[in-house]
Every structure is written in C-alpha cells, then in structure tokens.
SEFISE-794934 format. One line per 10 residues: number of its first residue (from 1); their letters; for each residue x, y negated, z negated of C-alpha. Coordinates in steps of 0.5 Angstrom, whole numbers. Layout:
BEGIN
NUM	a	X Y Z ~ ...
This chain:
BEGIN
1	mtisqpqgst	50 -20 101 ~ 47 -24 107 ~ 50 -24 113 ~ 48 -28 119 ~ 50 -32 125 ~ 48 -38 128 ~ 43 -38 134 ~ 48 -39 139 ~ 54 -35 136 ~ 57 -30 141
11	spvdvaefie	62 -27 136 ~ 63 -20 137 ~ 61 -16 130 ~ 66 -10 128 ~ 61 -4 126 ~ 66 -1 122 ~ 68 -7 118 ~ 61 -9 117 ~ 59 -2 114 ~ 66 -2 110
21	qqpvgrfqig	63 -8 107 ~ 57 -5 105 ~ 55 -1 99 ~ 52 6 100 ~ 45 4 101 ~ 38 8 101 ~ 38 8 109 ~ 45 12 109 ~ 43 16 103 ~ 36 18 107
31	llltcaavlf	41 20 113 ~ 45 24 109 ~ 39 28 106 ~ 36 29 113 ~ 43 32 116 ~ 43 36 109 ~ 36 39 111 ~ 39 41 118 ~ 45 44 115 ~ 41 47 109
41	ldgfdtqaig	37 51 114 ~ 43 53 118 ~ 46 56 112 ~ 40 60 110 ~ 40 63 117 ~ 47 64 118 ~ 48 68 112 ~ 41 71 112 ~ 44 77 116 ~ 49 79 111
51	yvapalakew	43 79 105 ~ 39 83 109 ~ 44 88 111 ~ 43 94 106 ~ 36 94 107 ~ 37 94 115 ~ 42 99 115 ~ 38 104 111 ~ 32 103 115 ~ 35 104 122
61	gltkgalgpv	40 109 119 ~ 46 105 120 ~ 53 106 117 ~ 57 100 114 ~ 62 100 120 ~ 56 99 125 ~ 54 92 122 ~ 61 89 123 ~ 59 88 131 ~ 52 85 128
71	fsaglfglmi	55 80 124 ~ 60 78 129 ~ 55 77 134 ~ 52 71 131 ~ 59 68 129 ~ 61 69 136 ~ 55 65 138 ~ 57 60 133 ~ 64 59 136 ~ 61 58 143
81	galifgplad	56 53 140 ~ 61 49 137 ~ 66 49 142 ~ 61 47 147 ~ 56 42 144 ~ 62 38 140 ~ 64 35 147 ~ 57 35 150 ~ 55 30 144 ~ 61 26 145
91	rigrkkiiil	58 24 152 ~ 51 24 151 ~ 50 23 143 ~ 49 26 136 ~ 42 26 136 ~ 40 30 142 ~ 45 36 140 ~ 42 36 133 ~ 35 37 135 ~ 36 42 141
101	stlafgigtl	41 46 136 ~ 35 46 131 ~ 30 48 136 ~ 35 54 138 ~ 36 57 132 ~ 29 56 129 ~ 27 60 135 ~ 32 65 135 ~ 32 67 127 ~ 24 68 128
111	atafiqdvnt	25 72 134 ~ 30 76 129 ~ 24 78 125 ~ 21 82 131 ~ 27 86 133 ~ 27 94 133 ~ 34 96 135 ~ 41 94 134 ~ 43 92 142 ~ 37 87 142
121	llvirfltgl	39 84 135 ~ 46 83 138 ~ 44 79 143 ~ 39 75 139 ~ 44 74 134 ~ 49 71 139 ~ 43 66 142 ~ 41 64 135 ~ 49 63 133 ~ 49 58 139
131	glggampnav	44 53 136 ~ 47 54 129 ~ 54 52 132 ~ 52 46 135 ~ 48 43 129 ~ 54 43 124 ~ 60 39 128 ~ 54 34 130 ~ 51 33 123 ~ 58 32 120
141	amtsefsphr	60 27 125 ~ 53 23 124 ~ 54 22 117 ~ 61 20 118 ~ 60 15 122 ~ 55 11 118 ~ 59 12 112 ~ 65 7 109 ~ 72 10 109 ~ 73 9 102
151	rratmvmimf	67 14 101 ~ 67 18 107 ~ 70 25 105 ~ 65 24 99 ~ 59 23 103 ~ 60 28 108 ~ 62 33 103 ~ 55 32 99 ~ 52 32 106 ~ 55 39 107
161	cgfsvgaalg	52 42 101 ~ 46 43 104 ~ 49 49 108 ~ 52 52 101 ~ 45 51 98 ~ 41 54 104 ~ 46 60 104 ~ 45 61 96 ~ 38 60 97 ~ 38 65 102
171	gllaaalipq	41 70 97 ~ 36 69 92 ~ 30 69 97 ~ 32 75 100 ~ 32 78 93 ~ 25 76 92 ~ 22 78 99 ~ 25 84 101 ~ 22 88 95 ~ 15 86 97
181	fgwrsvfvvg	15 84 104 ~ 21 88 107 ~ 27 85 110 ~ 24 82 116 ~ 20 77 112 ~ 27 73 111 ~ 27 71 118 ~ 20 69 119 ~ 21 64 113 ~ 28 62 116
191	glaplllvpi	25 61 123 ~ 19 57 122 ~ 22 52 117 ~ 27 49 123 ~ 21 49 128 ~ 17 45 123 ~ 24 40 122 ~ 24 39 129 ~ 19 33 130 ~ 21 30 124
201	lmlrlpesvr	28 29 127 ~ 25 27 133 ~ 22 21 129 ~ 27 20 123 ~ 34 21 126 ~ 38 15 129 ~ 43 16 134 ~ 50 15 131 ~ 51 7 130 ~ 59 8 132
211	flaltgrahe	57 12 138 ~ 52 7 140 ~ 57 1 139 ~ 62 5 143 ~ 58 6 149 ~ 56 -2 149 ~ 49 0 152 ~ 45 -1 146 ~ 46 -8 142 ~ 39 -9 140
221	rvaqllgfin	39 -2 137 ~ 46 -3 134 ~ 43 -9 130 ~ 37 -6 128 ~ 41 0 125 ~ 46 -5 121 ~ 40 -8 119 ~ 37 -2 116 ~ 44 -1 112 ~ 44 -8 110
231	pkaafapgtq	37 -11 110 ~ 39 -18 109 ~ 44 -18 115 ~ 41 -23 121 ~ 44 -23 128 ~ 44 -28 133 ~ 40 -26 140 ~ 46 -23 145 ~ 51 -21 139 ~ 56 -16 142
241	fivhepglag	57 -10 137 ~ 64 -7 138 ~ 68 -1 135 ~ 76 -2 135 ~ 77 4 138 ~ 79 6 146 ~ 73 10 150 ~ 77 16 152 ~ 76 18 159 ~ 77 25 162
251	ipvlhlfksg	76 31 158 ~ 75 30 151 ~ 79 36 148 ~ 85 34 152 ~ 85 28 147 ~ 86 32 141 ~ 93 33 143 ~ 95 26 145 ~ 97 20 142 ~ 101 24 136
261	rtlvtlllwv	95 29 134 ~ 98 35 137 ~ 101 38 130 ~ 95 36 126 ~ 90 39 130 ~ 94 45 130 ~ 95 45 123 ~ 87 44 122 ~ 86 50 126 ~ 90 54 122
271	vffmslldly	86 52 116 ~ 79 53 119 ~ 81 59 122 ~ 84 62 115 ~ 78 59 111 ~ 73 61 115 ~ 76 68 116 ~ 76 69 108 ~ 69 66 107 ~ 65 70 112
281	flsnwlptvl	69 76 110 ~ 66 75 103 ~ 59 73 105 ~ 58 78 109 ~ 61 84 106 ~ 60 82 98 ~ 52 85 98 ~ 54 91 101 ~ 60 92 97 ~ 57 91 90
291	ndlgasvsea	51 95 93 ~ 56 101 93 ~ 59 99 86 ~ 52 101 83 ~ 48 94 84 ~ 41 95 87 ~ 40 91 94 ~ 36 85 90 ~ 42 85 85 ~ 47 85 90
301	aaigsmlqvg	44 79 94 ~ 43 75 88 ~ 50 76 85 ~ 53 75 92 ~ 49 68 92 ~ 54 66 87 ~ 59 65 92 ~ 55 59 95 ~ 53 57 88 ~ 60 56 87
311	gvvgtfalgs	61 52 93 ~ 56 47 92 ~ 59 46 85 ~ 66 46 88 ~ 64 41 93 ~ 61 36 88 ~ 67 37 84 ~ 72 36 89 ~ 69 30 93 ~ 72 24 90
321	iidrfsfral	78 28 89 ~ 79 29 96 ~ 78 22 98 ~ 83 20 94 ~ 89 26 94 ~ 87 29 101 ~ 90 35 103 ~ 95 35 97 ~ 88 37 93 ~ 86 42 98
331	alvyfaavfa	92 46 98 ~ 92 47 91 ~ 84 49 91 ~ 86 54 96 ~ 92 57 92 ~ 87 57 86 ~ 83 61 91 ~ 88 67 92 ~ 87 69 85 ~ 80 68 85
341	vgaigqlghs	79 72 91 ~ 84 78 89 ~ 80 78 82 ~ 74 80 85 ~ 76 87 87 ~ 79 88 80 ~ 73 86 76 ~ 68 90 81 ~ 65 94 75 ~ 63 89 70
351	vvfvtmaifa	57 84 73 ~ 59 78 68 ~ 66 78 70 ~ 65 79 78 ~ 60 74 78 ~ 65 69 75 ~ 70 71 80 ~ 65 70 86 ~ 63 64 83 ~ 70 61 83
361	agfcivggqi	72 64 90 ~ 66 60 92 ~ 68 54 89 ~ 75 54 92 ~ 73 57 99 ~ 67 54 100 ~ 69 47 97 ~ 75 47 101 ~ 72 49 107 ~ 67 43 106
371	aanalaatyy	73 38 104 ~ 77 40 111 ~ 71 39 115 ~ 70 32 112 ~ 78 30 113 ~ 77 33 120 ~ 72 28 121 ~ 76 22 118 ~ 82 23 122 ~ 79 23 129
381	ptsvratgvg	76 17 133 ~ 69 16 135 ~ 70 18 142 ~ 72 25 140 ~ 70 26 133 ~ 65 31 135 ~ 70 34 139 ~ 75 35 134 ~ 70 37 128 ~ 67 42 133
391	walgigrvgs	73 45 136 ~ 76 46 129 ~ 70 49 127 ~ 70 53 134 ~ 77 56 132 ~ 75 57 125 ~ 69 61 128 ~ 74 66 131 ~ 76 67 124 ~ 69 68 122
401	ivgplvggal	68 73 127 ~ 75 77 125 ~ 73 77 118 ~ 67 81 118 ~ 70 86 123 ~ 76 87 119 ~ 72 88 113 ~ 68 93 116 ~ 75 97 119 ~ 78 97 112
411	ltakwstgsv	71 100 109 ~ 71 105 114 ~ 78 107 113 ~ 76 108 105 ~ 81 102 103 ~ 80 101 95 ~ 75 95 93 ~ 82 92 90 ~ 86 93 96 ~ 80 90 101
421	fmaaataalc	80 84 97 ~ 87 83 96 ~ 87 83 104 ~ 82 77 103 ~ 86 73 98 ~ 92 73 104 ~ 88 69 108 ~ 87 64 103 ~ 94 64 102 ~ 95 62 109
431	aalaafslsr	90 56 109 ~ 94 54 103 ~ 100 54 106 ~ 97 50 112 ~ 94 45 108 ~ 100 44 104 ~ 104 42 111 ~ 99 37 112 ~ 100 34 106 ~ 107 34 107
441	lagmggsgka	106 30 114 ~ 101 25 110 ~ 107 24 106 ~ 112 23 112 ~ 107 19 116 ~ 105 12 117 ~ 109 6 116 ~ 109 -1 113 ~ 104 -4 108 ~ 98 1 110
451	aadqpasfea	102 7 108 ~ 104 4 102 ~ 98 2 99 ~ 94 8 101 ~ 99 14 100 ~ 94 19 99 ~ 90 17 105 ~ 89 22 110 ~ 87 17 115 ~ 92 12 113
461	glrpstgt	98 17 113 ~ 96 21 119 ~ 93 16 124 ~ 97 16 130 ~ 101 10 132 ~ 96 8 138 ~ 91 5 132 ~ 86 10 134
C-alpha cells in the first residue's frame, strides 16, 4: 500500500493509526530481534549466578543458606534499576537507557569473574542488577511502540523470549564450561557479549517512533522511521506527526494512579510480585535442590534449564491466545502453574518426571510472566509506558528478592522437598487470583461499540475513560 501526501499538505499523520494499517514487516522484525538480543544477554547474566551457585559454594566453603543474600543482591539491583530507568526513559527516550543498561550489566558481569569474596560479590551483583533492571522495561516499551495493536502482545512476547532463551542457554553453557574451565568462565562469556553488542545498538537501534512523535521535536526522523515500516510511504516536507495521547506532565509514577488506573495498576503489581517470586525461587534454587537429590552439578544445571526452555515454548504457544483472550487466558495459565510447581517436589527422585514437571512450570510461570509484561505495555499510554512496565517489574523484583530468601530459609529449616515446592505453588495461586480479578475488570469495563466489538481486549476493556 502506497501512502503519500501532496507537497503542500499540512495534514498531521497519526503515527499509531499509520502503524496499525501496516503489516508487520522486515524493519519491525529486525527491531524485535535487536531488543531480543539485549534480553537474551540480560537473561543469561541474570540467571548465571544460580547455575554456578553449587560450584561457587563448594569452592568458597559456603552453606546453602549463605547463597540467598548473593542471589537477592542482584535482584535488588534489578528492582532499583527498573524503578529508576523506566521513568527516566519516559523523559529522555528508550534508546539511551537500553544502551546504558547493556553497557552497565556487561561490565558488572565481567567483573564478577574476578571476585574473591562474598562481600565484594554482593556489591558487584547489585551494581550489575541496576543495568539488568533498566534494559528490560525499555525493550518491552520499544517493541510495543513499533507494533500494531492487533499483534502487540504477540510481538512483545516473542521479543521477550530472548530472556528465556538466554537464561536457558546459561544453564546449558554452565554445564559445559564449569567442568572444563571453572565457574568464573561463565561470567567472562556473559560479560564480553553485552560489551560487543553496545556498538551495534548505538548504530542500529532507533528511538521509539511514538516517543519521538509525542515529543513533537523530530518530525523528519519520525517520517524516516515510518518509511522503514512502509518503504512505499511518502510524506510532504513539513508534515506533522502526532499521537492521540496527552503528554502527561509532572512525576510519571503518579499517573499510574490517575484516570481510573489505580486498581489495574495494583492488581498488575500483585501478578508481577507473585509471578517473579515464584520464578526466581525456582530458577535460583532448582540446581541446588537437584544437586542435593543426587544430580551432579552439570546435570542439575541442565535439568534446571528446562524451566526456561518451557518458558520459551509457552511464550510462542500463548502469544496469539493472549492477544485474543488477555487476562482470562493468563489466569488459567497461572492456575495450571499451581499443579506443575507442586509436582516438582513430589517427583524429585525421577529424572524424567521431574524434568517434565520443571518444563511445565516454566511453560506456565515464565510464559505467564512474559504475557503479563506484554499486557502491561498494552495498557499504559506512551508517555508513561516505560514507567508502568518498569514499576510493575520493579514491584515484581521485590518478589524476586523475597523468593530466593524464602527458599534459603526453608532449606535451612530442613523443610522437605515436597513442602518447599508446595510453598512455591502458593505464590502461583495468588498470581492466578489477581489475573482472574483483572479478567473480571475487563469484562465489566468499557462501554459502547468498542467494548462490544472487542470484549476480550485488555486495552479496550480496561482503558481509562480519558482516552489514554
């Protein structure tokens, strides 16, 4: 489809409407893959500490409980990074924060390979977490803002698979590297790769087209980016590009609780908190628990990586379903997670069955979390999208900090394996109930033709009445 304007035309172009009219093309797929590469390395570096934990603890003579603060230090950095860099990106742009975050976690991960004591490790993992936490919400926002609404959840979820693939590969690579080169080699690889990616991001990653249009200061660049989306499009000189959303002034976080967003924001936070609590409980402690049950360090890392492999499969399987059924589907996914997570503790002495249970748990927990990211990005307007996603992830990171600490406490208290995983299943149940409440809000929200035509649409059902 060719889109052009007469040379003298001054009619503004609605960026969102333009994107909605286009098929998903090569440029958007390339952007998706670039953001996925960032999250691939984010996932690798985030999960690496869990995979090397048994070898690290053995070398340094640490108890299992002593590893809990090490896990949580990085996750605390992730929380702070998401809370700070989400709102900052809504002010200065997504691209700058993605590049800065990638550089930061690359340096931090590489530095981890040279640490000799626990206290230094705690500090470096916190600083690394700042970068890891800043990259994620902005990659989600960037992908969302170049995607048509009808494919937005699918595009974000596919992009976010990069995190799960990176986390899973971390387990497989750790299984291969640790016996040959020691646990430090995992961090050397995980640190060098992001540093090599930074120059590529500087050259190839665009700024968000919706962000640029909302600022109203870069119309020529917006025209260029829309031309990349549809090479046949032609715009007259001086064409103005707009986004039919208000530029919200003041503190971005406060807008998460205005214009009817309060209840949705709080319920999203419950979903993120419980989901990430469960995810990091499992991802950090599975290798150690499996090692205690008799698996070697390499076998435990490989079996534990099935959590992320299941997440990748779940993400691809759930994408179009989430686009269509939103939180109704997500609630069912988390309800299924209750049984999958609980089963891990009952099947721990059978390699085949525990691997299947871990895969199923990853399908539901990781796939569900990625779906929640996509739906949060769909709900919030451009001016606070990175803030909304960043704060949901930041609150979720509180859960991710609590999860490893709870796991360490339960194991130190000599809870049985079955009881430990039943506790983890309770968190999945809470996420399911919050997602179900959001699905009920979507059913009651909205009015008129839009709600009738798209009864399952999260954005149509829950969008505040202000039109944002």
